[in-house]
LOTI-582954 format. One record per residue (C-alpha): x, y, z. Coordinates in pm, 1 decimal, padded with zeros to 6 digits. Layout:
# residues N
        x        y        z
        X        Y        Z
...
END
This chain:
# residues 233
        x        y        z
 -00040.0  00029.8  00009.1
  00135.6  00339.4 -00070.0
  00299.2  00523.9  00196.0
  00138.9  00849.8  00280.3
  00317.7  01179.0  00208.0
  00392.9  01448.2  00414.0
  00296.6  01731.6  00178.6
  00060.4  01800.3 -00177.3
  00309.0  01715.9 -00483.7
  00341.2  01988.5 -00738.4
  00217.6  01947.4 -01092.3
  00474.0  01945.8 -01360.1
  00435.8  02329.2 -01472.8
  00463.4  02426.2 -01123.5
  00062.7  02536.5 -01133.9
 -00157.6  02396.6 -00812.1
 -00049.7  02122.5 -00582.0
 -00218.9  01809.5 -00670.5
 -00370.9  01666.1 -00373.0
 -00346.1  01339.0 -00212.3
 -00655.5  01088.0 -00239.6
 -00751.9  00942.0  00087.7
 -00967.5  00578.5  00081.9
 -01214.1  00581.2  00386.7
 -01214.2  00205.9  00328.2
 -01053.9 -00111.3  00450.5
 -01155.0 -00269.8  00114.8
 -00847.3 -00473.3 -00060.2
 -01095.1 -00500.5 -00384.3
 -01107.4 -00076.2 -00344.5
 -00797.8 -00024.0 -00347.0
 -00692.2 -00270.9 -00633.1
 -00929.1 -00080.5 -00820.3
 -00732.3  00256.4 -00773.1
 -00387.3  00079.3 -00802.5
 -00493.7 -00043.8 -01151.8
 -00597.7  00308.6 -01210.5
 -00306.7  00450.3 -01169.8
 -00381.2  00695.3 -00845.9
 -00161.1  00690.6 -00548.5
 -00354.7  00712.7 -00240.3
 -00311.1  00604.7  00138.6
 -00564.2  00421.2  00314.8
 -00740.9  00534.7  00678.7
 -01045.4  00325.3  00766.7
 -01355.4  00479.8  00934.0
 -01502.9  00411.1  01237.7
 -01852.7  00408.0  01120.3
 -02115.1  00151.9  01251.7
 -02262.4  00077.1  00893.5
 -02582.2 -00145.3  01077.4
 -02637.2  00180.6  01298.6
 -02647.6  00399.2  01034.0
 -02884.0  00182.3  00820.8
 -03113.6  00157.1  01086.8
 -03136.3  00536.7  01157.9
 -03284.0  00515.3  00804.6
 -03525.3  00240.9  00791.1
 -03702.1  00360.2  00488.0
 -03426.6  00457.3  00249.5
 -03361.6  00261.8 -00048.9
 -03113.9  00004.8 -00104.0
 -02963.0  00300.0 -00329.6
 -02972.0  00567.0 -00079.0
 -02869.2  00333.1  00227.5
 -02531.7  00294.5 -00012.5
 -02489.7  00663.7 -00018.4
 -02576.8  00749.2  00321.3
 -02280.2  00512.0  00420.0
 -02013.2  00632.4  00175.4
 -02107.5  00982.2  00318.3
 -02060.6  00863.0  00684.0
 -01755.7  00675.8  00568.9
 -01573.2  00937.1  00380.3
 -01714.4  01232.1  00658.6
 -01596.3  01045.4  00961.2
 -01240.6  01026.3  00813.7
 -01227.6  01354.3  00721.8
 -01201.5  01431.6  01055.2
 -00881.3  01234.6  01104.5
 -00584.0  01396.5  01145.1
 -00421.9  01159.1  00877.3
 -00653.8  01286.7  00621.2
 -00574.7  01666.6  00657.4
 -00521.6  01806.4  00331.5
 -00619.4  01560.5  00147.1
 -00914.5  01436.5 -00110.5
 -01127.5  01169.0  00121.0
 -01291.3  00904.2 -00134.6
 -01572.0  00742.3  00071.6
 -01743.8  00422.4 -00098.0
 -02021.8  00175.0  00006.7
 -02209.4 -00107.6 -00160.8
 -02579.6 -00255.3 -00101.7
 -02720.0 -00509.4 -00352.8
 -03088.7 -00507.0 -00398.3
 -03288.4 -00798.5 -00482.5
 -03686.1 -00756.6 -00511.0
 -03635.7 -00429.9 -00339.4
 -03474.1 -00573.9 -00043.0
 -03120.2 -00432.1  00052.5
 -02854.5 -00642.7  00151.3
 -02479.7 -00651.6  00276.6
 -02243.3 -00828.2  00415.5
 -02390.8 -01187.7  00493.5
 -02060.3 -01204.5  00725.7
 -02230.3 -01600.8  00830.5
 -02149.3 -01885.0  00595.7
 -02529.9 -02021.1  00664.7
 -02645.5 -01624.0  00580.8
 -02439.6 -01647.4  00243.5
 -02606.2 -02033.2  00196.8
 -02932.2 -01892.0  00192.9
 -02832.4 -01584.1 -00001.2
 -02755.0 -01788.5 -00277.5
 -03072.3 -02009.0 -00282.6
 -03271.7 -01717.4 -00300.1
 -03050.3 -01547.7 -00522.7
 -02937.5 -01831.9 -00835.8
 -03065.7 -01762.5 -01154.7
 -03214.1 -01452.0 -01110.6
 -03134.9 -01048.1 -01136.1
 -03025.6 -00789.6 -00874.2
 -02893.5 -00451.1 -00868.9
 -02592.1 -00367.2 -00703.3
 -02557.6 -00009.6 -00613.9
 -02193.6  00177.1 -00533.3
 -02229.8  00488.9 -00329.7
 -01951.7  00768.6 -00344.6
 -01864.1  01050.7 -00151.1
 -01531.8  01281.5 -00165.1
 -01518.5  01578.9  00104.3
 -01242.5  01844.4  00000.9
 -01021.6  01847.9  00304.9
 -00735.4  02069.5  00135.9
 -00824.0  02418.0  00295.2
 -00892.8  02369.1  00685.6
 -00856.9  02752.6  00733.9
 -01093.9  02937.1  00995.0
 -01299.6  03224.3  00919.9
 -01159.5  03540.9  01121.4
 -01037.7  03274.6  01391.9
 -01425.7  03178.3  01407.0
 -01512.8  02763.8  01348.2
 -01359.4  02608.5  01035.8
 -01534.7  02631.2  00706.9
 -01744.4  02362.5  00635.5
 -01548.8  02107.9  00408.6
 -01718.3  02115.6  00055.8
 -01804.6  01755.9 -00032.0
 -01987.7  01573.3 -00327.1
 -02135.4  01263.7 -00397.0
 -02292.7  01028.7 -00681.0
 -02420.4  00630.2 -00706.9
 -02345.7  00433.7 -00973.9
 -02549.8  00107.3 -00970.7
 -02534.4 -00201.8 -01222.9
 -02751.9 -00493.0 -01329.1
 -02616.5 -00815.7 -01236.5
 -02745.2 -01145.9 -01374.6
 -02666.8 -01518.9 -01223.4
 -02647.9 -01826.5 -01324.9
 -02844.0 -02098.9 -01212.5
 -02614.6 -02225.7 -00954.9
 -02677.2 -02582.0 -00787.7
 -02685.0 -02633.7 -00399.4
 -02310.8 -02834.4 -00392.5
 -02153.0 -02531.0 -00628.1
 -02291.3 -02302.6 -00387.1
 -02132.0 -02472.7 -00059.5
 -01799.7 -02534.7 -00235.5
 -01816.2 -02128.2 -00321.4
 -01913.0 -02019.9  00018.4
 -01681.2 -02256.1  00189.5
 -01404.3 -02055.9 -00006.2
 -01508.8 -01765.7  00252.1
 -01466.1 -01516.7 -00061.6
 -01847.9 -01428.4 -00026.5
 -01894.7 -01334.6  00365.1
 -01744.4 -01023.9  00356.4
 -01900.0 -00869.6 -00000.4
 -02221.6 -00695.5 -00071.9
 -02452.9 -00959.0 -00177.7
 -02185.1 -01240.8 -00090.2
 -02059.7 -01279.0 -00452.4
 -01736.0 -01059.6 -00654.0
 -01699.3 -01049.4 -01007.1
 -01340.9 -01012.6 -00976.0
 -01312.7 -01382.0 -00793.0
 -01454.0 -01721.5 -00798.4
 -01804.0 -01560.4 -00790.2
 -01746.9 -01452.4 -01124.8
 -01821.5 -01819.7 -01228.5
 -02173.3 -01732.7 -01155.4
 -02239.4 -01398.2 -01293.8
 -02380.2 -01442.6 -01602.7
 -02392.9 -01058.7 -01698.6
 -02343.5 -00737.3 -01574.1
 -02536.0 -00422.7 -01724.0
 -02353.0 -00120.1 -01621.4
 -01987.0 -00028.7 -01444.3
 -01818.0 -00332.2 -01348.5
 -01608.4 -00167.6 -01116.3
 -01868.1 -00056.5 -00914.8
 -01996.5 -00410.6 -00900.5
 -01631.1 -00463.0 -00735.6
 -01686.6 -00208.0 -00527.0
 -01555.6  00174.6 -00671.8
 -01638.8  00361.5 -01009.3
 -01319.1  00470.7 -01154.5
 -01569.8  00693.3 -01430.3
 -01771.8  00840.4 -01109.1
 -01475.0  00914.1 -00880.6
 -01308.4  01088.5 -01229.6
 -01653.5  01301.7 -01256.2
 -01659.4  01370.4 -00873.7
 -01278.1  01496.1 -00876.2
 -01351.3  01699.9 -01153.8
 -01607.7  01922.7 -00946.1
 -01294.4  02023.9 -00742.6
 -01058.6  02121.0 -01028.0
 -00891.3  01784.8 -01002.8
 -00812.1  01564.8 -01312.2
 -00691.2  01166.0 -01272.6
 -00438.1  01252.6 -01541.6
 -00260.1  01542.3 -01297.0
 -00248.1  01203.8 -01071.3
 -00113.1  00958.7 -01292.7
  00166.1  01232.5 -01345.5
  00262.9  01183.0 -00938.1
  00197.2  00805.4 -00957.5
  00488.4  00809.6 -01213.4
  00737.5  01023.1 -01040.3
END
């Protein structure tokens, strides 16, 4: 994992400094997406209780829940000293089947039941994105700190599952892979064998849409190209 940078890097033309990125997630899949996209970053894991936040918003749709959790993670990490001066990226994924939200199963028995229910069917994977601009924490006339600028967006994809028999389900759950994945599946691991089609951004299904992130960073005047240059220095 990339080490934290002490300061922002200057761009090659001596212009505005290129900001650091902080990923507010312990997800290895999201880290791999950023690494594959050539984006340097550091990780600061949030202390957010996801179940508690979801319980506070019982009327939220699965898509709204994904965005609420992404925002909570990003805002929590933005308050950590390690995130000072950085752009903080929070993401969270929620799987929707028949209008019901499903997060990580955690337990094998739960994952088995999920797969018996979704085999041969179609659902949606929603990934919320929230970016907090932590670059300017100056106070106004010595008063309270300025509100941190922030923006977010949702990326959703339709996921079609193959018909999976009981033996395959048991073997997959036994690997442990689906236990910490929204919807109890992956498309970048063993679970790919059971996904017949994805309609939408596959990276959003894995955990983060780079296309969505590009648009959000652009709102703060940051281009992916400038970050690539930092990564290649």
